[in-house]
C-alpha positions in Angstrom: -118.4 93.5 -77.5 -115.8 96.3 -77.4 -116.3 96.7 -73.6 -115.8 92.9 -73.2 -112.5 93.1 -75.0 -111.5 95.9 -72.6 -112.6 93.9 -69.6 -110.6 90.9 -70.7 -107.4 93.0 -71.1 -107.9 94.9 -67.8 -108.5 91.6 -65.9 -105.3 90.2 -67.4 -103.0 93.2 -66.9 -104.1 95.3 -64.0 -101.9 94.7 -61.0 -103.6 92.5 -58.4 -102.2 94.3 -55.4 -104.2 97.4 -56.4 -107.9 97.8 -56.9 -109.4 99.4 -60.1 -112.9 100.7 -59.6 -114.6 100.9 -63.0 -117.6 103.2 -63.1 -119.7 102.4 -66.2 -122.1 105.0 -67.3 -124.9 104.1 -69.7 -128.5 104.9 -70.6 -131.1 103.5 -68.3 -132.6 101.1 -70.8 -129.1 99.6 -71.4 -128.0 99.3 -67.8 -129.3 95.8 -66.9 -127.8 94.2 -69.9 -124.5 95.9 -69.6 -124.3 95.0 -65.9 -124.9 91.4 -66.7 -122.2 91.3 -69.4 -119.5 93.2 -67.7 -120.2 92.1 -64.2 -119.0 88.6 -65.2 -115.5 90.0 -65.6 -115.2 91.5 -62.1 -112.5 90.3 -59.8 -111.1 91.4 -56.4 -108.8 93.8 -58.2 -111.3 94.8 -60.9 -114.6 96.1 -59.5 -117.5 97.4 -61.6 -120.1 100.0 -60.6 -122.9 101.0 -62.9 -124.7 104.4 -63.3 -127.5 105.8 -65.4 -126.4 108.7 -67.6 -129.4 110.7 -66.7 -128.6 110.6 -62.9 -125.3 112.2 -63.7 -126.5 114.8 -66.2 -129.6 115.6 -64.0 -131.9 116.8 -66.7 -129.4 119.3 -68.0 -129.2 118.0 -71.6 -131.6 118.9 -74.3 -133.2 116.0 -76.2 -131.3 116.9 -79.3 -127.9 117.0 -77.6 -125.3 115.1 -79.7 -124.4 111.9 -77.9 -120.7 112.7 -78.1 -121.2 115.8 -76.0 -123.3 114.0 -73.4 -120.5 111.4 -73.0 -117.9 114.1 -72.7 -119.9 116.0 -70.0 -120.2 112.8 -68.0 -116.4 112.5 -67.9 -116.0 116.1 -66.8 -118.7 115.6 -64.1 -116.9 112.9 -62.2 -115.5 115.4 -59.6 -119.1 116.0 -58.5 -120.1 112.3 -57.8 -117.0 110.2 -57.8 -115.3 111.5 -54.7 -111.7 110.8 -56.0 -108.8 113.2 -56.6 -108.1 111.7 -60.0 -110.0 109.5 -62.5 -108.9 107.7 -65.7 -111.3 107.8 -68.7 -111.6 104.7 -70.7 -113.9 104.6 -73.8 -115.1 101.2 -74.7 -112.7 100.9 -77.6 -109.6 101.3 -75.3 -107.7 98.0 -74.5 -105.0 97.5 -71.9 -101.7 96.1 -73.3 -99.2 96.1 -70.4 -99.2 95.4 -66.7 -100.3 98.6 -65.0 -101.2 99.8 -61.5 -102.0 103.0 -59.6 -98.4 104.0 -59.1 -97.8 103.7 -62.9 -100.6 106.1 -63.6 -99.8 108.5 -60.8 -96.0 108.8 -60.8 -94.9 110.9 -57.8 -98.5 111.5 -56.9 -99.3 113.4 -60.2 -101.5 112.1 -63.0 -99.7 110.9 -66.0 -100.5 113.1 -69.0 -99.6 112.6 -72.7 -99.9 115.3 -75.3 -100.6 114.8 -79.0 -99.5 117.3 -81.6 -102.1 119.9 -82.6 -102.4 118.6 -86.1 -103.7 115.3 -84.9 -106.7 116.8 -83.0 -110.1 116.3 -84.6 -111.7 119.3 -86.2 -114.3 119.8 -83.4 -111.4 120.2 -80.9 -111.0 123.9 -81.7 -108.9 125.5 -79.0 -110.1 129.1 -79.5 -113.8 128.0 -79.3 -113.3 125.9 -76.2 -111.1 128.4 -74.5 -113.5 131.3 -75.1 -116.3 129.3 -73.7 -114.6 127.8 -70.7 -112.0 130.3 -69.6 -112.0 133.5 -71.6 -108.9 134.3 -73.7 -106.1 131.9 -72.8 -103.1 130.6 -74.7 -102.7 126.9 -75.3 -99.5 125.3 -74.0 -96.9 125.9 -76.7 -96.0 123.0 -79.0 -97.9 120.5 -76.8 -101.3 120.1 -78.3 -104.1 118.4 -76.4 -104.4 114.9 -75.0 -106.9 112.3 -76.1 -108.7 109.5 -74.3 -107.5 107.7 -72.2 -106.7 110.6 -70.0 -106.5 111.2 -66.3 -108.4 114.2 -64.8 -107.6 116.0 -61.6 -110.6 117.0 -59.5 -109.3 120.5 -58.5 -109.0 121.5 -62.1 -112.4 120.1 -63.0 -114.0 122.0 -60.1 -112.3 125.2 -61.2 -113.7 124.6 -64.7 -117.2 124.3 -63.3 -116.8 127.7 -61.5 -115.4 129.4 -64.6 -118.3 128.3 -66.8 -121.0 129.1 -64.2 -119.4 132.6 -63.6 -119.2 133.3 -67.3 -122.7 132.0 -68.3 -124.8 132.5 -65.2 -126.2 129.0 -65.1 -125.1 125.5 -63.9 -122.1 124.3 -66.0 -123.8 121.2 -67.4 -126.8 123.2 -68.5 -124.4 125.7 -70.2 -122.7 122.9 -72.0 -125.6 120.8 -73.0 -128.8 122.8 -72.9 -128.4 126.4 -74.1 -126.8 128.7 -76.6 -123.6 126.7 -76.8 -125.4 123.8 -78.3 -127.1 126.1 -80.8 -123.7 127.5 -81.8 -122.3 124.0 -82.2 -125.2 123.1 -84.6 -124.6 126.4 -86.5 -120.9 125.4 -86.9 -121.9 122.1 -88.4 -121.3 120.0 -85.3 -117.9 121.4 -84.5 -117.5 122.4 -80.9 -115.7 121.2 -77.8 -114.2 118.1 -76.2 -113.9 117.4 -72.5 -110.1 117.4 -72.7 -110.1 120.7 -74.5 -112.2 122.5 -71.9 -110.2 120.9 -69.1 -106.9 122.2 -70.6 -108.3 125.6 -71.2 -109.3 125.8 -67.5 -105.9 124.5 -66.4 -104.1 127.0 -68.6 -106.0 129.9 -67.0 -105.3 128.5 -63.5 -101.6 127.8 -64.4 -101.9 124.6 -62.4 -101.5 121.8 -65.0 -98.0 120.8 -63.8 -99.2 120.9 -60.2 -101.4 117.9 -60.8 -99.9 116.2 -63.9 -96.7 114.5 -64.8 -96.0 115.0 -68.5 -94.9 112.0 -70.6 -91.7 112.7 -72.4 -90.8 115.4 -69.9 -91.2 114.0 -66.4 -91.3 110.3 -67.4 -90.6 108.2 -70.5 -93.7 106.2 -69.8 -96.9 106.8 -71.8 -100.6 106.2 -71.1 -101.1 104.9 -74.6 -98.8 104.0 -77.5 -101.0 104.3 -80.6 -103.6 102.0 -82.0 -106.0 102.0 -84.9 -107.0 105.4 -86.0 -107.6 105.3 -89.7 -110.2 103.4 -91.8 -108.6 100.0 -92.7 -105.8 100.6 -90.2 -106.6 97.4 -88.4 -105.2 95.5 -91.4 -101.7 96.7 -90.6 -102.0 97.1 -86.8 -98.9 95.8 -85.1 -100.4 94.0 -82.1 -97.1 92.4 -81.1 -95.5 95.8 -80.7 -98.5 97.0 -78.7 -98.0 94.2 -76.2 -94.2 94.4 -76.2 -93.3 95.3 -72.6 -90.1 97.0 -73.7 -92.3 99.7 -75.4 -93.9 102.5 -73.4 -97.7 102.8 -73.2 -100.3 100.9 -71.1 -103.2 101.2 -73.5 -104.1 101.3 -77.2 -107.1 102.7 -78.9 -108.8 100.4 -81.4 -111.1 103.1 -82.6 -114.7 102.3 -83.2 -115.1 105.5 -85.3 -113.2 103.8 -88.2 -115.2 100.5 -88.0 -112.4 98.4 -86.6 -113.8 94.8 -86.6 -114.2 93.6 -83.0 -113.6 90.0 -84.1 -110.3 91.0 -85.6 -109.1 92.7 -82.4 -110.2 89.8 -80.3 -108.3 87.4 -82.5 -105.1 89.5 -82.6 -105.0 90.0 -78.8 -105.8 86.4 -77.8 -102.2 85.1 -77.8 -101.1 87.9 -75.5 -103.9 87.2 -73.0 -103.0 83.5 -72.7 -99.4 84.2 -71.6 
């Protein structure tokens, strides 16, 4: 249901003179059903492709790997199989709220990036832990924090991350993330560990190449990737949908977080007037 809400909003708002290729990754047993449901929302400017998670992870994940980490590794792996210089990550609880196209997301040929203050990062997004694993001892960008989904990744930084991890750990990067000692340490820490964005930023900080590939919201442009959403339990009760869809406000997406049990029916009802305009 959440992915259908996303499909409805993307079909309504994505600019029809561009083409958005949506690569949906799911478990093999779910693929046929998801293809049937989302395929109905395809359009000339909105094209879906479907992939089995296992084909991307290639047997590198242990059976007890936490699902969140499998999902995050899939996002990082896109540089290996997508063949694109940039890719936008959209979890199923992200909805599109404004007209948007490729040029909006890649101002001046660099990927739009939006930071959140460090205090807003979930507890498992521990910079020191992620930086030590991915890139040795590096310093996070001062006073900037780390971005959350939706985020645009650059392939050169992702490939550099693969090389850093494989050099440091002596094994394929996905195996290092999902199948070895790192996973044991995560369990030992009570499930705290890494996020895909955290590891990506650690690699970019070591390379010193973040600004080469990214335009920073609030510095290079007033536009934002997202403008808020529903993040707290019960937050849906006070969610200002009208502001989310107000075209005078920056931000192309909102996150109606599934982690806080936001009712899908509520979101569907609140966004319906803006999709009929």
